[in-house]
C-alpha positions in Angstrom: 62.5 27.8 -21.1 64.7 25.9 -23.5 63.8 22.4 -24.6 65.3 19.8 -22.1 68.1 17.6 -23.1 67.2 14.0 -23.6 68.6 11.5 -21.1 70.2 9.4 -23.8 72.1 11.3 -26.5 70.8 10.9 -30.1 73.9 9.1 -31.3 73.8 6.6 -28.4 70.0 6.1 -29.0 70.5 5.1 -32.6 73.3 2.7 -31.7 71.3 1.1 -28.8 68.1 0.8 -30.9 70.0 -1.0 -33.6 71.4 -3.4 -31.0 67.9 -4.1 -29.6 68.8 -2.6 -26.2 66.6 0.4 -26.4 63.0 0.8 -27.7 61.7 3.7 -29.7 60.1 6.5 -27.6 56.4 6.2 -27.0 54.5 8.8 -24.9 57.8 10.3 -23.7 59.0 6.9 -22.4 61.2 4.2 -23.7 62.3 0.7 -22.5 66.0 0.1 -21.9 67.9 -3.1 -21.2 69.0 -3.5 -17.5 72.4 -4.5 -19.0 73.0 -0.8 -19.5 71.3 0.6 -16.3 73.0 -1.7 -13.7 76.5 -0.8 -12.4 79.0 -3.3 -13.7 79.5 -6.5 -11.6 82.7 -7.8 -13.0 85.3 -6.1 -10.8 87.2 -7.9 -8.1 89.8 -6.3 -5.9 92.1 -7.9 -3.3 93.9 -6.3 -0.4 96.0 -7.4 2.4 94.5 -6.9 5.9 96.8 -4.8 7.9 95.2 -6.0 11.2 95.1 -9.7 10.6 97.5 -10.4 7.8 94.9 -12.3 6.0 94.0 -11.8 2.4 90.4 -10.7 1.9 88.5 -10.8 -1.4 86.5 -7.6 -1.9 84.0 -7.7 -4.8 80.6 -7.0 -6.1 78.9 -10.4 -5.9 75.8 -11.1 -8.0 73.2 -12.3 -5.5 69.7 -13.1 -6.5 66.4 -14.2 -5.0 64.7 -17.2 -6.6 62.9 -15.9 -9.7 63.6 -14.3 -13.0 65.4 -11.0 -13.1 63.9 -8.0 -14.9 65.4 -7.6 -18.4 64.3 -4.1 -19.1 62.8 -1.1 -17.4 60.9 1.9 -18.7 62.4 5.4 -18.2 61.4 8.9 -19.3 63.0 10.3 -22.5 63.8 13.6 -20.7 64.6 14.3 -17.0 62.9 17.7 -16.8 59.4 16.6 -17.8 56.0 15.8 -16.4 56.7 12.2 -17.3 59.6 12.1 -14.9 57.5 13.4 -12.0 55.0 10.6 -12.9 57.9 8.1 -13.1 59.1 9.2 -9.6 55.7 8.1 -8.2 53.2 10.9 -8.6 49.8 10.6 -10.4 49.6 12.0 -13.9 47.5 14.9 -12.7 49.9 15.8 -9.9 52.9 15.3 -12.2 51.4 17.8 -14.7 50.7 20.3 -11.9 54.3 20.0 -10.5 55.8 20.4 -14.0 53.7 23.5 -14.6 55.0 24.9 -11.3 58.6 24.1 -12.3 58.3 25.8 -15.7 56.9 28.9 -14.2 60.1 29.5 -12.1 62.3 31.9 -14.1 65.3 30.3 -15.7 67.7 32.8 -14.0 66.3 31.9 -10.5 69.2 30.3 -8.6 66.7 28.3 -6.6 65.2 26.6 -9.7 65.7 22.9 -9.3 63.6 20.2 -10.9 63.7 17.7 -8.0 63.2 20.3 -5.3 59.7 20.8 -6.6 58.9 17.1 -5.8 60.8 17.3 -2.5 58.9 20.5 -1.6 55.6 18.8 -2.4 56.4 15.9 0.0 58.1 17.9 2.8 56.1 21.1 3.1 52.7 20.0 2.1 50.0 20.5 4.7 49.0 16.9 4.3 49.6 15.2 7.7 52.3 12.5 7.8 51.5 8.9 8.7 53.5 7.0 11.3 51.6 4.2 13.0 49.3 1.4 12.1 46.3 3.5 13.2 47.2 6.3 10.8 45.7 6.4 7.4 48.7 6.0 5.1 46.5 5.8 2.0 44.9 9.2 2.8 48.3 10.7 3.3 49.6 9.5 -0.1 46.4 10.4 -1.8 46.7 13.9 -0.5 50.2 14.1 -1.7 49.2 12.9 -5.2 51.1 9.6 -5.1 50.2 7.0 -7.7 48.7 3.6 -7.0 51.8 1.6 -7.9 54.0 3.4 -5.3 51.3 3.4 -2.7 50.9 -0.4 -3.0 54.7 -0.9 -2.8 55.0 1.1 0.4 51.9 -0.5 1.9 53.0 -4.1 1.0 51.9 -6.0 4.1 54.8 -8.4 3.8 57.2 -5.7 5.0 54.9 -3.9 7.5 57.3 -4.2 10.4 60.0 -2.4 8.4 57.6 0.3 7.1 56.8 1.3 10.7 60.4 2.1 11.5 59.9 5.4 9.6 57.1 7.7 8.4 55.2 7.7 5.2 56.9 10.9 3.9 60.3 9.4 4.8 59.7 6.4 2.6 58.4 8.6 -0.2 61.5 10.8 -0.1 63.8 7.8 0.2 62.2 6.1 -2.8 61.9 9.2 -5.1 65.4 10.5 -4.1 67.0 7.2 -5.2 64.9 7.1 -8.4 65.9 10.7 -9.3 69.6 10.0 -8.6 69.3 6.9 -10.8 68.1 9.0 -13.7 70.8 11.6 -13.2 73.5 8.9 -13.4 71.9 7.4 -16.5 73.8 9.5 -19.2 77.2 8.5 -17.7 76.1 4.8 -17.5 75.0 4.9 -21.1 78.2 6.5 -22.3 80.3 4.0 -20.4 78.2 1.1 -21.6 78.2 2.1 -25.3 82.0 2.8 -25.1 82.6 -0.7 -23.7 80.5 -2.3 -26.4 82.4 -0.4 -29.1 85.7 -1.5 -27.5 84.5 -5.1 -27.4 83.5 -5.0 -31.1 86.9 -3.6 -32.1 88.8 -6.2 -30.1 86.6 -8.9 -31.6 87.3 -7.7 -35.1 91.1 -7.8 -34.5 90.9 -11.4 -33.2 88.4 -13.0 -35.5 85.4 -12.3 -37.7 82.9 -10.1 -36.0 80.5 -11.9 -33.6 76.9 -10.9 -33.0 76.2 -8.4 -30.2 74.6 -11.0 -28.1 77.7 -13.2 -28.3 80.3 -10.5 -27.7 78.6 -8.4 -24.9 79.7 -9.2 -21.4 78.3 -6.3 -19.5 75.9 -8.4 -17.5 78.3 -11.0 -16.4 78.7 -11.6 -12.6 81.8 -11.0 -10.6 84.9 -13.1 -11.4 84.9 -16.2 -9.1 87.9 -16.3 -6.7 90.9 -18.3 -7.8 92.7 -21.0 -5.8 94.0 -19.5 -2.6 91.4 -16.8 -2.3 90.1 -16.2 1.2 86.6 -17.5 0.5 84.3 -19.3 2.8 80.8 -20.6 2.6 78.2 -18.8 0.4 75.5 -16.9 2.1 72.8 -19.5 3.2 69.1 -19.3 2.7 67.7 -17.3 5.7 65.1 -18.9 7.9 63.8 -15.6 9.0 60.5 -15.6 7.3 58.7 -17.6 4.5 59.7 -14.8 2.1 63.4 -14.6 3.1 65.8 -14.6 0.2 67.2 -17.8 -1.3 70.7 -16.3 -1.7 73.1 -17.7 -4.2 76.4 -15.9 -4.9 78.9 -16.4 -7.7 81.6 -15.2 -5.4 81.6 -17.3 -2.2 81.4 -14.9 0.7 82.7 -15.7 4.2 80.0 -15.0 6.7 82.7 -14.2 9.3 86.4 -13.4 9.4 88.6 -14.2 12.4 89.4 -11.0 14.4 86.6 -9.1 12.7 83.0 -8.1 13.5 80.6 -8.5 10.5 78.1 -5.7 9.9 75.4 -5.5 7.2 73.3 -2.8 5.5 70.6 -2.8 2.8 70.1 -0.3 0.1 70.3 0.1 -3.7 73.1 -1.2 -5.8 74.0 2.3 -7.0 74.0 3.5 -3.4 76.3 0.6 -2.4 78.8 1.5 -5.2 78.7 5.1 -4.1 79.7 3.9 -0.6 82.5 1.7 -1.9 84.7 2.3 -4.9 85.8 -1.1 -6.2 88.8 0.3 -8.0 90.3 2.4 -5.2 88.7 0.6 -2.2 87.7 4.1 -0.9 84.8 4.1 1.5 82.3 7.0 1.8 80.0 6.6 4.8 78.2 9.9 4.1 77.0 8.6 0.7 74.6 6.3 2.5 73.8 8.4 5.6 70.3 9.3 6.6 68.3 11.5 9.0 66.2 11.3 11.0 67.2 8.0 12.6 67.1 6.4 16.0 70.4 7.6 17.4 71.4 10.7 15.5 68.9 13.6 16.0 69.3 16.1 13.2 72.7 14.8 12.0 73.0 12.4 9.1 74.5 9.0 10.1 74.9 5.6 8.6 73.2 2.6 10.4 74.5 -1.0 10.3 73.3 -4.2 11.8 75.2 -7.4 12.9 72.1 -9.4 11.9 72.1 -10.5 8.3 68.4 -11.3 8.6 67.6 -7.7 9.6 69.4 -6.4 6.5 67.6 -8.9 4.3 64.2 -7.6 5.5 65.2 -4.0 4.7 66.6 -5.1 1.3 63.3 -6.8 0.3 61.3 -3.7 1.2 63.7 -1.6 -0.8 63.3 -3.9 -3.7 59.5 -3.7 -3.4 59.7 0.1 -3.7 62.6 0.5 -6.1 62.1 -1.9 -9.0 64.1 0.4 -11.3 67.4 -1.2 -10.2 68.7 -4.1 -8.1 68.8 -3.8 -4.3 72.0 -4.6 -2.5 73.2 -5.8 0.9 76.6 -4.4 2.1 78.7 -6.7 4.2 81.7 -5.2 5.9 84.3 -6.9 8.1 85.3 -4.4 10.9 88.6 -5.2 12.6 88.2 -6.0 16.3 91.5 -4.3 16.9 90.0 -1.1 15.6 86.8 -1.4 17.6 88.9 -1.9 20.7 90.2 1.7 20.3 86.7 3.1 20.4 84.4 4.0 23.2 81.3 1.9 22.5 78.1 2.6 24.4 75.2 0.0 24.5 71.7 1.5 24.5 69.2 -1.3 25.0 65.5 -0.9 25.6 65.0 1.1 28.8 64.9 4.7 30.0 68.0 5.9 28.2 66.9 4.2 24.9 63.5 5.8 25.2 65.0 9.3 25.7 67.4 8.8 22.8 64.7 7.6 20.4 62.3 10.4 21.5 64.8 13.1 20.9 66.2 11.7 17.7 62.9 11.1 16.0 61.8 14.7 16.9 65.1 15.8 15.3 66.4 17.3 18.5 69.9 17.3 20.2 70.7 14.6 22.8 69.1 15.6 26.2 71.6 16.8 28.9 71.4 13.5 30.8 72.6 11.6 27.8 75.8 13.6 27.1 77.9 10.5 27.9 76.2 8.7 25.0 76.8 11.7 22.7 80.5 11.6 23.6 80.8 7.9 22.7 82.4 6.8 19.4 79.9 4.1 18.6 76.3 3.5 19.7 74.8 0.0 19.7 71.2 -0.7 20.5 67.8 -1.8 19.5 65.9 -0.6 16.4 62.7 1.4 17.0 59.4 0.7 15.2 56.7 3.3 15.3 53.9 0.8 14.8 52.0 2.2 17.7 54.1 5.2 18.7 53.9 8.5 16.8 57.2 9.6 18.3 56.9 13.2 17.0 53.6 13.6 18.9 54.5 11.9 22.2 54.7 14.4 25.1 57.5 12.4 26.7 59.8 9.4 26.2 58.2 7.5 29.1 55.2 6.9 26.8 57.2 4.7 24.5 56.3 1.1 25.1 58.1 -2.2 24.4 56.0 -2.8 21.3 58.1 0.0 19.8 60.9 -2.5 19.2 61.5 -3.9 15.7 61.4 -7.7 15.8 63.1 -10.0 13.3 62.8 -13.8 12.9 66.3 -15.3 13.2 66.7 -19.1 13.2 63.0 -19.5 13.7 62.8 -17.3 16.8 61.6 -13.6 17.0 64.4 -11.4 18.3 64.9 -7.7 18.7 66.7 -6.0 15.8 70.0 -4.5 16.6 71.8 -1.5 15.0 75.2 0.1 15.1 76.1 3.8 14.3 79.6 5.1 14.1 79.0 8.7 15.3 82.3 10.4 16.2 84.7 11.7 13.6 87.3 9.3 15.0 85.0 6.3 14.5 83.8 7.3 11.0 87.3 8.1 9.7 88.7 5.0 11.3 85.9 2.9 9.7 86.6 4.3 6.3 90.3 3.6 6.7 90.3 0.2 8.5 87.6 -1.5 6.4 89.1 -0.8 3.0 89.4 -4.1 1.1 86.9 -5.7 3.5 83.6 -4.9 1.8 81.3 -7.2 -0.1 78.3 -5.8 -2.2 75.6 -8.5 -2.7 73.4 -7.7 -5.6 69.7 -8.7 -5.2 67.0 -8.7 -7.8 65.0 -6.8 -9.1 62.3 -9.4 -9.5 59.0 -8.9 -11.3 
């Protein structure tokens, strides 16, 4: 096969090395400044709410936990390499094995796909998946060839309650999928970053004698603070959910609520958040952050939200623990109550119907006949399931699901059941994407060493 193209073009590499933003390659890896790898955080858009008439600031806010942010990360020099498989989370031995497998696939084979090799290893391996606290998660990951760093991140006891909401293989696929997407986006980010720096240099030359790079670069600056008259409220407060809850400080003060709206939250990566919401056009793409399996969707990909900021924060911290290559993010969306009033919303709290829905969805099956009314609803609202002691895929019936299968989150010093929303009908999804434009905040979090 032909030699793989480098992630960073040679001309860009030379420029970035001169500026001290990129190290020389060592063992097929190099360090790169996070100024270049993080989506820009300096765009602010405003729109007029059609439902309330209020003006809403919509921006990427820089949000950090207490601590020092990572200044650089190490990436492979080439995407199609054994080094990349290792960077995704495999051991060196397994990475070499997977790369050998990939190179042996003929170049003209339409099914030849670098990431599919990793995905196949995780999905179709005969290694048994782990779900509950009684399962051996280490043995599962050892059998799959996962390195110690990723194993420790997934098994971090601080986020145990979040880990048990999905299986071991799910979290591996979630982590590696985002890491691979991050690498695929890298060339475009580098091109945009270097073009911006060259533009800054040219403007500086026209205004005054050239300044040093460190003085002229503004790529890492946070979002522009709102001007007088902006619809800004209090900044997000420090959560009292747990001792490790984030100490949140935003440069753009974010209202926790908006009259006539319901506030929903979701955790993920910063690149995922910016794929969901285009700052320039205010276009929303729910599918960009959808997932399957989930609690209420069976085999269909859906996007889950929570009205509890503390629940989103717990998921965000777990994401940050596993995905230290880029910042985590919390999406905050104001959904107009006038829009919600047009939808059929079904509540599915812990009980017989909830158990049947969880059991079918986690086994990636269609809704059972007796739950057809739920399937015809536009929005489902209910409790979040935790598989801490329930291997849902192995249970013979939903009646075996116990109350301990509920995810609990500490809110205001009290342990409460976590709640989730899913917009499942086409009417609900399309309406969400239309009615929530200009009402999205993206809170950047970390990463923290």
